[in-house]
C-alpha positions in Angstrom: 33.8 2.0 -2.4 33.2 5.8 -2.0 30.6 6.6 0.4 27.3 7.2 -0.9 26.1 11.1 -1.6 22.6 10.2 -0.1 21.0 7.8 2.4 17.4 7.2 1.8 16.1 6.2 5.2 12.6 4.9 5.7 10.9 3.4 8.4 8.7 0.0 7.7 5.8 -0.7 10.0 3.5 -3.5 8.7 3.5 -1.9 5.3 6.0 -4.3 3.4 4.4 -4.0 0.2 4.5 -0.2 -0.1 8.2 -0.5 1.1 8.9 -2.4 -1.8 7.1 0.2 -4.1 9.0 2.7 -2.6 12.6 0.9 -3.0 11.5 0.4 -6.7 11.0 4.1 -7.2 14.0 5.0 -5.8 16.0 2.9 -8.1 14.2 3.9 -11.2 14.3 7.7 -10.4 17.8 8.4 -8.7 19.7 7.5 -11.7 23.3 8.8 -11.6 23.1 9.2 -7.9 25.6 7.1 -5.7 22.8 6.2 -2.9 22.2 3.5 -0.2 18.7 2.2 0.8 18.5 2.0 4.5 15.0 0.3 5.7 14.2 0.2 9.6 11.7 -2.1 10.3 9.7 -1.0 13.7 9.1 -4.3 15.1 6.3 -5.4 12.8 4.1 -8.3 13.4 5.6 -10.4 10.5 9.3 -10.1 10.8 10.5 -9.0 6.8 14.3 -9.9 7.8 14.4 -12.7 5.4 12.8 -11.2 2.7 15.4 -8.3 2.6 18.2 -10.7 2.8 17.3 -12.7 -0.2 15.2 -10.0 -2.2 17.1 -7.1 -1.8 20.7 -7.7 -0.3 21.7 -4.5 -1.5 19.4 -2.8 1.0 21.0 -2.0 4.5 17.7 -3.5 6.5 18.1 -3.0 10.3 15.3 -4.6 12.5 13.9 -3.2 15.9 12.5 -5.7 18.7 10.1 -2.9 19.7 8.3 0.2 18.2 10.8 3.2 18.8 8.0 5.5 17.0 8.9 8.0 13.9 11.9 9.7 15.4 13.4 6.3 17.2 13.0 4.3 14.0 14.9 7.4 12.2 17.3 7.6 14.4 18.1 4.2 14.2 18.7 4.5 10.6 20.7 7.7 10.7 23.3 6.0 13.0 24.0 3.3 10.2 23.7 5.8 7.5 27.0 6.7 5.5 25.9 9.6 3.3 26.5 13.0 2.9 23.1 13.7 2.5 20.2 12.1 4.5 16.7 12.0 2.5 14.3 10.8 5.2 10.9 9.4 3.1 7.8 7.8 4.6 7.6 3.9 3.3 4.4 5.0 1.5 5.9 7.6 -0.8 7.2 7.5 -4.4 10.1 9.2 -5.4 9.9 11.1 -8.8 12.6 11.7 -11.6 15.4 14.2 -11.0 13.8 14.6 -7.3 16.9 13.8 -5.4 19.5 15.4 -7.7 17.5 18.8 -8.0 17.4 18.8 -3.8 20.7 18.1 -3.6 21.4 21.0 -6.0 19.5 23.4 -3.3 22.0 22.6 -0.8 25.0 22.7 -3.3 24.3 26.5 -3.9 23.4 27.7 -0.6 25.3 26.4 2.5 22.8 27.8 4.8 20.2 25.4 3.6 19.7 22.9 6.6 16.4 21.7 5.7 14.5 20.7 2.5 11.1 19.4 1.7 9.4 19.0 -1.7 6.1 19.5 -2.4 3.8 16.5 -1.9 0.6 15.5 -3.9 -1.4 12.7 -3.0 -0.8 9.6 -4.8 -1.9 9.3 -8.4 -3.5 12.7 -8.3 -2.5 16.5 -8.7 -4.2 17.0 -5.2 -1.5 19.0 -3.0 -0.8 17.2 0.3 2.1 19.8 1.3 3.2 22.8 0.1 5.0 24.5 2.9 3.6 25.5 6.6 2.7 28.4 8.0 4.0 29.2 10.9 2.2 28.1 14.6 -0.3 31.5 15.9 -0.5 32.0 19.4 -3.0 29.0 20.1 -0.3 26.5 18.3 -2.8 26.5 14.9 -1.5 26.3 11.6 -2.1 24.3 8.3 -0.1 23.2 5.3 -0.1 25.5 2.4 -2.1 24.4 -0.8 -3.4 21.4 1.0 -6.8 19.7 -0.7 -5.6 22.4 -4.0 -5.0 21.4 -7.5 -1.5 21.9 -8.1 -1.0 24.2 -10.4 1.3 27.6 -11.5 0.8 29.0 -8.0 2.7 26.3 -6.6 5.8 26.3 -7.8 8.3 28.4 -5.7 11.4 27.8 -3.9 11.1 30.0 -0.4 11.4 29.5 3.5 8.7 27.8 5.2 7.9 26.9 9.2 8.6 23.4 8.8 9.9 20.3 6.9 7.6 17.6 6.4 8.3 14.2 7.9 6.6 12.4 4.9 10.1 13.8 2.7 12.4 16.1 3.8 16.4 16.2 3.4 19.3 17.1 5.8 22.9 17.5 5.5 24.7 15.2 7.6 26.9 18.1 9.4 23.3 19.7 10.2 22.6 16.7 12.1 25.7 16.4 13.7 25.2 20.3 14.9 21.3 19.7 16.1 21.4 16.6 17.4 19.1 13.4 16.3 15.6 13.8 15.5 13.2 14.6 19.3 12.2 10.9 20.4 10.2 11.8 22.9 7.0 12.8 20.6 7.0 8.9 19.4 4.6 9.9 16.6 3.8 13.6 15.4 5.1 16.8 15.8 8.9 15.5 15.5 9.5 17.2 12.3 8.2 20.7 13.5 10.1 20.4 16.8 13.1 19.2 14.5 12.9 21.9 11.8 12.7 24.7 14.9 16.2 23.0 15.9 17.4 23.6 12.4 16.6 27.2 12.5 18.2 27.6 15.9 21.5 26.4 14.8 21.0 29.5 12.2 20.3 27.6 8.8 17.1 27.7 6.7 14.2 25.2 6.5 12.4 25.4 2.8 10.2 23.9 0.4 10.5 23.6 -3.2 7.6 23.3 -4.5 8.6 22.6 -8.4 9.7 19.3 -6.7 7.4 16.7 -6.2 6.7 13.6 -4.3 3.8 11.3 -4.2 2.4 10.1 -1.2 0.0 7.2 -0.3 -1.8 8.6 2.8 -3.0 7.1 5.8 -1.5 3.8 5.0 -0.2 3.0 8.5 -2.7 5.3 11.1 -6.4 5.8 10.2 -7.4 9.2 10.0 -9.4 9.0 13.3 -8.1 6.2 15.2 -7.2 6.4 18.8 -3.5 6.5 18.0 -3.8 9.8 15.9 -5.9 11.5 18.2 -3.7 10.7 21.5 -0.2 11.6 20.1 -1.9 14.4 18.3 -3.5 16.4 21.2 0.0 15.0 23.4 2.1 16.1 21.2 0.5 19.5 20.5 1.0 20.8 24.0 4.7 19.2 24.3 5.4 21.1 21.4 4.3 24.5 22.8 6.3 23.6 25.9 9.3 22.6 24.3 9.3 25.6 21.6 7.1 28.8 22.5 8.6 31.5 24.8 7.1 33.2 27.8 3.4 35.0 27.0 3.2 33.1 23.8 3.6 30.1 25.8 1.2 30.9 28.3 -1.9 31.8 25.7 -1.4 28.8 23.8 -1.6 26.5 27.0 -4.5 28.1 28.3 -6.2 27.7 25.5 -5.3 24.1 24.9 -6.1 23.1 28.4 -9.4 25.3 29.1 -10.9 25.3 25.7 -9.5 22.4 23.2 -9.2 19.8 26.1 -12.7 20.9 27.5 -14.5 20.9 24.2 -13.1 17.5 23.2 -13.8 15.7 26.6 -17.0 16.8 27.7 -18.1 16.6 24.0 -16.7 13.0 23.6 -18.6 12.2 27.4 -21.8 13.6 26.1 -21.6 11.4 22.7 -21.4 8.3 24.8 -17.6 7.9 23.7 -16.0 7.7 26.8 -13.1 6.3 25.4 -12.2 9.2 23.3 -12.9 11.0 26.3 -9.7 9.1 28.3 -7.9 9.6 25.7 -7.8 13.5 25.6 -7.4 12.9 29.6 -4.2 10.2 29.1 -2.5 12.9 26.6 -3.1 15.9 29.1 -2.1 13.7 32.2 1.2 12.8 30.3 2.0 16.4 30.0 1.5 17.0 33.7 3.6 14.4 34.9 6.8 14.5 32.2 9.3 17.1 31.5 9.6 18.5 27.9 
């Protein structure tokens, strides 16, 4: 059999119903393309191995006995994939008609394109979650372009962006062969920003096509204010700066993150009687003090 043109790779963690809906949307909206679907189960509480074997034998299913994190799960999928293009999608996304073929066309007409994301809208709405990322400033802050804005004519362009979005990003296999797998030391959050930097450093473009849409059921896996998110967001924000900022920019950002962000959140959490949250910020800082980037 011919190798698939596209490998859809998604990581499932206690979200089987969302993963099933994603698979259905791929089959419905990726017609005319030879593709494979790879599902990596990241040690979900209930093992879905038998379910996929009986209900979806066409899916390449991989079960990890331990939670490898976002990057680790996707990297496991990469190693089992055969497609020329790899389309990384969150399991709580819905593929739209013509999306995949249009993204492939962008790569076929631009050999310098190394990573491409479509516009991401919140599920069942016209409200944008992501239409590109602004560059990080000297304090390691940025925002998603168009976030919480209604979709419209102002968000239909195709251009370079600071980073792709982990919920939906496509890369050619040859680019991954050059830059390496997704960095696993983050475990959760900031992986796509770091990977985007590696793609650009290798001489490729990172772009957003706002004329293409994928829908995202945001916060299905991790709560908006969960301890997990608090810890990894702060830990990995510092880690990203250590790995990717240079000289004076790095010094300014690290000073701001430790002397302002850490102290503010640590002290405010204690004043509010939330010692557990304060401890999360301390653990995130301590991890960076004791681990190499």
